N, C-alpha and C positions, 0 to 999 in steps of 0.2 A: 319625634315622639308623637306628634299629632297624627301622622299616618298610621303608626303602630296602634295608637289608641282607637282610631276609627276601624282599623282592621279587626281588633279584638271584639268590637261591637258587632261587626258583620259575621265574624266566625262563631261567636258564642252568644247569640241573642238571648237564649234562655237564661243565661247568667245575669242578664240585666233586665229581664222581664219584671221581676218583683220590684226592682228599683223604679222602673217606669210606671208601674201601677201606683206605687206610693207617691211618686212625684205628681202623677195625674190627680190623685185624690187631694194632695196638698194644694196644688194650684187651683183646683176647682173650689176648694173650701175658702181659700183666701179671696178668690174672685167673687164668690157668693156673698161674703160679708162685706167686701169692699164695695160691691155694687149696691148693697143695701145702704151703706153709709153715704154713697154718692146720691142715692135716691132721696135720702133725708136732707142732705145739704142743699140739693138743687130745688127742693120744694119750698115755696114761700112760707114764711112763718104763720101767716093767717090760715093757710091750708093745713099745716101741721097741727095747729091748735083745734082744728075741727073734729079731731078724733079723740076718744077717751083713751086712757092708759098712759104709760110712761113715755111713749114715743118710739118710733122705729129704730133710732140709733141706740137707745138704751136696750131695747129688746135684742137687737142684733149683737150688741156688745156682750150682753149676758149670755146669749146663746152661743156666740162664736168663740168666746174666750177659751173655754176648755177644748173645743173642737180644733182650734188652731194649734194649741199646745200638743194635743194628741197627734195631729197631722205631722208636726215636726218630729215627734217621738218616732213615729212610724217611718219617716224618711231616713232618719239617722240609723234606725235598726236595719232597714233594707239596704242602705248604702254599705254598712259594715259587712253584710253578707255578700253583696256583689263583689267587694274587694277580697273577701275571704276566699271566694270561689276561684279567684285568679292569683292567689297568694304564690303558688308555685311558679306561674309565668313571670310574675314580678321578680321573684327570687332569681330565676334563670337570667332575666335581663341584667340583674346586678352582677351575675357571674361573668357576663360578656362585656363588662366595662360600662354599663349604664350608671350614671352618677345618681346620688340621692335626689338631686334637684330634678333630673330628668324623669325619675320614677314618679315624683310628686306631680310633675307637669302632666304626665300621662294620665294620672288619676283625675286631675282637674279637667282635662279635655273630655274624658269619659263622662264625668258628672255634667259638664256643660252641654255636651251633645245629647245625653239622655233627657236632660231637663228641657231643652229646646224641642225635642221630639214630642214630649208630653204636654208642651205649653198650649198648643192650639186646641186639642181635645179638652184640656182642662178649662180653658177660657169658655169654650162653648157650653160645657156642662155647668160651669159656675154661673154664667149669665142666665141659663135656663132655670136653674134651681133658685136663683135670686127672684126671678119673676114669679115662680110658683110659690115661694115662701111669702112674697109680698101679697099675692092674691089671697092666700090663706089668712094672713094677718088682717087684711082688709075685710075679709068675710067675717072675722071675729070682732070687727069694729075697733081694732087697735091701731089702725092706720087710716088716714083720710082717703076717700075714693080717688082723689086727684093725684095721688103720689104715683110716680112712674119710675122704673129703672132707666136711667139716662143712657144714651148711646155715647160712651166715652171710653177711651183705652186706658185711662188712668188706673182703675182698679186692676186691670189685667197686667199692666206693667209693674205695678207695685207687688202683685202676687208673684210674678216671675222673679223680680229682684229679691224678694224675701226668701223664696224657696232656693234660689241660686246661692244666696248668702249662707243659708243654713247648710245646704249641700256642700259647698266649698269648705266651710268651717269643719264640718264633720269629716270630709275626705282628708283634710289636712291632719286631723287627729288620727284617723284610721291608717293613713299611709306613713305616719311618723315612725312607727316601730320598724317596719321592714326597710325603710329608706335610711335608717341611721345605723343599723348593725352591719357587720361585715358580710360580703356577698356569700361566702360559704356558709356562714351561720344563718343567713336568711333562707338558704335552700333547705338546711336542716330544720329550721323553725317552721317551715311550711308543712311539715308532716308530723310535728310533735305538738304537745300541749303543755304549758306550764302548769305545775301542780298547785301553786298557791295564788291566792288573790293578792294583788299588790296593795301595799299600805295606802298609797294615795286613793285608790279606788275604794278601799274599805272605809277610809276616813270620809270620803265623799258620800258613801252610802249611809254612814252614821249621821252625817249632817243632814241628808235628805230625810232620814227617819225622824230626826229632831224637828225639822221643819214641818213634816206631816203631822206630828203630835201637836205642835203649836196651832196649826190650821184646824185640827179637830177641836181643840179647846176654843178657838175663835168661833167655830160653827156652833158648838154646844152652848155658848154663852149669849148668843143672839136672842133678843126677845121674840115672842111668837109673832108679833106684827112684822118682823123682818125675816119671815120664813124663806123668801127668795134669796136673801143674802146668806142665810144659814145653809141653804141648799148649794149655792155656788161655792161657799167655803168648804163644805163637806166634799163636794165633787172634786175640787182642786186638791184637797187633802188626800183623796184616794189616788189621784194621779201622782202626787209627790211621793206617796208611800209606794206606789208601783215603781217609780224611779229608784227608790231605795231598794226595792226587791231586785231590780235589774242590776244595780251596782254591787249588792252583796249576794247576788244570785248563786255563784259557785259555792259559797260557804253555806247558804241556806238549803240549797238542794242536796248538798252532800249529807246534811243532817237528816233531811226527809228521806233520802235514798237509804240511809242506814236504818231508819225506822221501818220503812216499807219492805226492805230487802229480805228480812228474815222470813216473813210469811210467803213471799214469792219463791224463795229457794225451797221452802217446804212443799209448796203446791206443785212446783215445776222444777224438780231437782236438776235437770239437764239444761234446758234453755233458760229457765229462771235464774240459775246460777250465772250463766254467761251474760244474760241481760243485766243482772244486778252488778256484775263486775264491770261491764261497759259503762253503765251510768255512773258508778262511783269513781271509776278511774278517769272518766272524762267529764268532770263536773262542770267545766266551762261550757262544753258543748251541750250538756244537759240543761244548763241554765239558759242558754240561748233558745232552746226549744220550749222550756217551761214558762219563761217570762211572757211571751205573747199570749199563751193560754191564760195566764194570770191576769193579763191586761183585759182580755175579752170578758172573763168571768167577773173581775173586780169592777170594771166600769159598768157593765150591764147590770150586775147585781146591785150596785150602789144606786143606779138610776131607778130601777124597778122598785127596790125597797123604799127609797125615799118617796117615790110617787104613791106607792101603796100606803105608806104611813101618813102622808098628807091627806089623801082621800079619806082614810079611816078617821083621822082627826076631825076633818070637816063634817063627816057623817055622824060622828058621835057627839058633836057639839063642843069639842075641845077648843081651846084657844088657837085659832088658825085663820089665816086670811087667804088660804089656798082657794083658787077658783078653777073652773073648767078650762079657762085659757091657760093658766099655769100648767095644768096637767097636760094639755095639748103640746105646749112648748117643751115640756120635759120628755114627752113621748117622741117628738120630732128629734130632739137632741139625742135620745137613746138610739134611734135608728142610725143617725149619722155616726155616733161613736162606735156602735156595733159594727158598722161597715169598715171603719178604720181598723178596729181590733181584729176582725175576721181576715182582712187583707194581710195584716201583719202576721197573723198566725199561719196562714197558708204559705206566705213567702218564706218565713223562717223555717218551718218544718220541711218544706220541699228542699230548701238549700242545705239544711243540716243533714238530711238523709242522703241527698244526691252526692255530697262531697265524701261520703263513706264508701264509694265504689271500690277504691283500692283496698280498704280494710276488709270488705266482704270477699274480695278476690283472694287476699292472703288467707282468710279463714277457709276458703274452698280448697286452696292448695294444701292445707294441712288436714283435710279430710271432711270438712263440714259440707253438707249438702244444701241445695237451695231450699227445700222444705224446712230444714233445721234453721236456716237463717231467717226465713219468713216467720217461723214460730218465735224466734228470739225477738224479731222486730215487733211482733204482736205484743209480747210481754213488755217491751220497752215503751211502746205506744200507750199501753194501759197505765204504766207507771208515770210516764210524762203527763198524761191527762190528769191523773190523780193528784200529782204534785202541783200542777198549775191550778186545778180547781181549789185545792186546799189553801194555797197562797192567795188566790183571788178572793175566796170566800172570807178569809181573815181580814183583808183590806176592806171589802164591802161591808162586813159586819161592824168594823170600827167606824167607818164613815157614816153608816146608817144609824148607829147608836148616837153619834154626835148630833145628827140632824133630828132624830126623834127627841132627844133631850131638849132641843130648842123649841120644837113644835108642840110637843105634848107634855113636857116636863118629866118624861120617863126615858131611861136609856134603852128600853126594850122596844125596838121598832115593830111595825106590823109587817111580817114577812109574807109575801105572796108565794106560798109553797109551790103551787103549780107552775108559776112563771120561773121560779128558781130551778125547778126540775127541767124545764124547757131549756134554760141556759146551760145547765150541765150536759144535757143531751146534745145541744148544739155544739158545745165545745168538743164533745166526744166524736160527733160526726165530722167535725172539721179535722181533728187531730189524727184519729186512727186511720181513716181512709187515705189521708194525705201521706202519712208515713209509709203505709203498706203499698200504696200505688207507686210511690217514688222508689221504695225499696225493691219492689218487684222488677222495676226497670234496671236498678243498680246492680242486682245480682246476676244479670245476664251478661253474656260475652265470655270470651276465653279468659280464664283467670290469669294465666301466665302473661298474656298480652296486656291485660289491664295493669298488672303489677309492673311490668316493664315499661309501660307508657305513662306511669304516674296516675294522675287523677282523671285525665280526659278519657 
């Protein structure tokens, strides 16, 4: 199975490119903050006390807490799609007597190999970012001039071990379904989609929603003097709510698709009807595409609105202890989170569209032309973007309202309209071209050969 797993990596490197990028970002992030912790620990206490502020370890912890969680979220999401793209191959292996244990071992080898390939670039990037971050914190006077990032492999090895643990745990869950069902059923399941969201997943989504609401309440009840804690609680609440959106995604997007479908069918009777039928009939696939867009809009919108609210409160003389340093830290955190969200969005949209090659071929066999398919994809891309923006905006609005309540006493935050328009435009520019470019490649080739050859 080890040789088969490595052969799959060599034969279909594009299927694992998204996972490799996600693993690289996760390893770089953990190395970054691990190096900062090591720098603080290796610095004498007298030198640490020479700088004002809460200390490098506290800053790195507050800054990296959400970033690490988002990194793991992106890894799990990318891993799921890497396995989904080879679902048919795994099913075929089951039909030629591969055991469930062998199938799971193959997946574990693929995860380990991809992680090791991403490790060295991730370590290099993480250490470089740690030095850059430390230099900027020292420039702001929040770290002593004598603090240095030590030359030690410990943060790198911890980052590798943590990412491997998350990847292996996620792969075990992702490979569980196909490895436990009968071989013939596995082959059939590779080309179908279950219509209903499972009860355990729905209950987990409800639990995540309840947890997000509790975190929102915690953020809203913080005193103004603890605006940093209110901000962290609100940002964590937005991430938990986005997890709830991911878990309940098929149910939520089906409702949104039903609401948006009527005007689409009216404006575009032909391609609009087909696009709406595709989105409503494949709610799980639509949810997979919508959730990364919601992640991008939700996290970016939350960070920008909280920063704008804090700045507005400080300028208006409201009760706030927000400083220029806090604003800088939030902006740096925003950049990092936006990179994760953008990577997750591109990985997911490309994977979801590419795996529809056989579907497009079947439509061409029954008379659909390539221009018609591209118009259908354009409508689907617009609907996907709209649903992701709406869900992300709802999460950002709830988190920002909780933070505003803590900082200003009012649940109405100061919304940076221009920045929010930029977020929506950025999400659109990521989503629509990614879907259309991948779709343009997917609709090429001889339709009969594509259908006969499966997904490849």
